[in-house]
N, CA, C and O of each residue as an XYZ file, in Angstrom:
216
protein
N     115.579    127.823     34.875
C     116.379    127.785     36.105
C     115.264    128.976     36.969
O     114.825    130.003     36.450
N     114.990    128.521     38.329
C     114.435    129.342     38.987
C     115.286    129.983     40.275
O     116.244    129.445     40.830
N     114.832    130.958     40.524
C     115.823    131.824     41.578
C     114.793    132.024     42.850
O     113.574    132.095     42.695
N     115.207    132.075     43.655
C     114.463    132.474     45.031
C     115.044    133.571     45.633
O     116.135    133.914     45.178
N     114.457    134.364     46.784
C     114.928    135.448     47.678
C     116.150    134.964     47.974
O     116.333    133.777     48.244
N     117.152    135.918     47.944
C     118.695    135.765     48.588
C     119.757    134.876     47.686
O     120.938    134.666     47.962
N     119.128    134.476     46.699
C     120.144    133.373     45.629
C     120.895    134.041     44.976
O     120.495    135.109     44.513
N     122.214    133.589     44.754
C     123.236    134.064     44.008
C     123.829    133.000     42.955
O     123.916    131.783     43.123
N     124.222    133.766     41.805
C     124.431    132.992     40.842
C     125.696    133.437     40.016
O     125.738    134.551     39.493
N     126.691    132.559     39.921
C     128.075    133.273     39.308
C     127.995    132.505     37.805
O     127.998    131.274     37.802
N     127.940    133.079     36.809
C     128.374    132.805     35.488
C     129.682    133.203     35.078
O     130.184    134.315     35.242
N     130.285    132.027     34.434
C     131.721    132.513     33.937
C     131.765    133.421     32.678
O     130.876    133.380     31.828
N     132.803    134.213     32.602
C     132.948    135.313     31.569
C     132.315    134.714     30.245
O     132.453    133.517     29.991
N     131.667    135.510     29.463
C     131.396    135.300     28.071
C     129.878    134.388     28.048
O     129.329    134.247     26.956
N     129.292    133.831     29.199
C     128.241    133.333     29.173
C     127.158    133.914     28.691
O     126.622    134.807     29.348
N     126.588    133.468     27.326
C     125.357    134.220     27.154
C     124.047    133.519     27.644
O     123.947    132.301     27.791
N     123.100    134.387     27.868
C     121.692    134.336     28.827
C     120.647    135.003     27.988
O     120.810    135.660     26.960
N     119.593    134.722     28.592
C     118.433    135.401     28.240
C     117.541    135.354     29.234
O     117.294    134.266     29.754
N     116.831    136.659     29.716
C     115.867    136.273     30.564
C     114.502    136.519     29.808
O     114.160    137.559     29.245
N     113.780    135.312     29.918
C     112.786    135.356     29.128
C     111.393    135.349     29.604
O     110.399    135.429     28.882
N     111.419    135.214     31.271
C     109.998    135.697     31.871
C     110.709    135.886     33.546
O     111.800    135.468     33.933
N     109.863    136.511     34.174
C     110.250    136.996     35.560
C     108.800    137.272     36.075
O     107.849    137.462     35.316
N     108.719    137.276     37.559
C     107.661    137.384     38.145
C     107.588    139.036     38.381
O     108.657    139.621     38.207
N     106.409    139.863     38.769
C     106.046    141.119     38.685
C     107.034    141.790     39.693
O     107.590    142.881     39.570
N     107.118    140.988     40.608
C     108.208    141.638     41.818
C     109.824    141.246     41.808
O     110.657    141.378     42.703
N     109.942    140.772     40.608
C     111.495    140.345     40.673
C     112.365    141.439     40.400
O     112.136    142.358     39.614
N     113.641    141.236     41.283
C     114.454    142.403     41.488
C     115.990    141.618     41.638
O     116.322    140.703     42.392
N     116.838    142.424     40.521
C     118.092    141.577     40.575
C     118.992    142.711     40.353
O     118.809    143.706     39.651
N     120.408    142.251     41.371
C     121.584    143.083     41.346
C     122.627    142.440     40.400
O     123.320    141.492     40.772
N     122.715    142.977     39.184
C     123.791    141.951     38.273
C     124.932    143.148     38.170
O     124.820    144.315     37.794
N     126.288    142.262     38.741
C     127.466    142.824     38.622
C     128.110    142.116     37.604
O     128.098    140.893     37.461
N     128.942    143.336     36.569
C     129.477    142.505     35.286
C     130.924    142.974     35.276
O     131.275    144.144     35.425
N     131.719    141.938     35.084
C     133.472    142.706     34.973
C     134.023    141.800     33.841
O     133.903    140.579     33.939
N     134.549    142.299     32.902
C     134.585    143.469     32.454
C     133.277    144.027     32.151
O     132.382    143.268     31.780
N     133.037    145.511     32.295
C     131.706    146.280     32.220
C     131.342    146.366     30.709
O     130.279    146.929     30.447
N     132.071    145.892     29.709
C     132.160    146.102     28.312
C     131.253    144.744     27.858
O     131.703    143.610     28.024
N     130.083    144.969     27.335
C     129.139    143.764     26.786
C     128.174    144.640     26.006
O     127.976    145.844     26.171
N     127.566    143.760     25.060
C     126.421    144.318     24.485
C     125.020    143.602     24.942
O     124.852    142.384     24.987
N     124.182    144.461     25.224
C     123.092    144.256     25.859
C     121.896    144.534     24.492
O     121.916    145.547     23.793
N     121.042    143.552     24.354
C     120.166    143.772     22.994
C     118.472    143.373     23.410
O     118.137    142.267     23.836
N     117.683    144.341     23.219
C     116.227    143.984     23.707
C     115.677    143.589     22.449
O     115.933    144.192     21.407
N     114.982    142.667     22.512
C     114.243    141.865     21.561
C     112.720    141.773     21.877
O     112.271    141.743     23.023
N     112.002    141.733     20.783
C     110.694    141.311     20.858
C     110.233    139.911     21.184
O     109.369    139.592     22.000
N     111.072    139.011     20.284
C     110.854    137.436     20.597
C     112.463    137.049     20.376
O     113.263    137.460     19.536
N     112.606    136.135     21.421
C     113.927    135.428     21.600
C     114.149    134.458     20.636
O     113.370    133.507     20.571
N     115.093    134.547     19.873
C     115.372    133.501     18.823
C     115.357    131.942     19.575
O     116.057    131.710     20.560
N     114.555    131.038     19.024
C     114.228    129.830     19.457
C     113.052    129.689     20.509
O     112.539    128.683     21.000
N     112.818    130.939     20.676
C     111.368    131.114     21.629
C     110.287    131.628     20.842
O     109.426    132.342     21.356
N     110.272    131.311     19.614
C     109.261    132.211     18.909
C     107.835    132.211     19.406
O     107.088    133.147     19.118
N     107.428    131.180     20.151
C     105.984    131.108     20.669
C     105.632    132.026     21.931
O     104.518    132.312     22.369
N     106.827    132.387     22.365
C     106.854    133.254     23.630
C     107.291    134.698     23.556
O     108.494    134.937     23.449
N     106.332    135.769     23.607
C     106.715    137.133     23.352
C     107.410    137.322     24.691
O     107.039    137.008     25.822
N     108.669    138.001     24.205
C     109.152    138.869     25.151
C     108.413    140.178     26.070
O     107.952    141.091     25.385
N     108.317    140.269     27.221
C     107.888    141.526     27.947
C     108.592    142.255     28.293
O     108.198    143.263     28.879
């Protein structure tokens, strides 16, 4: 998926997602509800072993 300035995305509750790459000037405001969730930083995203996370 590619996001552009001003885009808005609504993801249903419990949607799993990985940010595997972004531009140097990427900014996002993420609003979560309920605000109870697990966030995990990883060096390599499972299934994308050939792409190191930055």
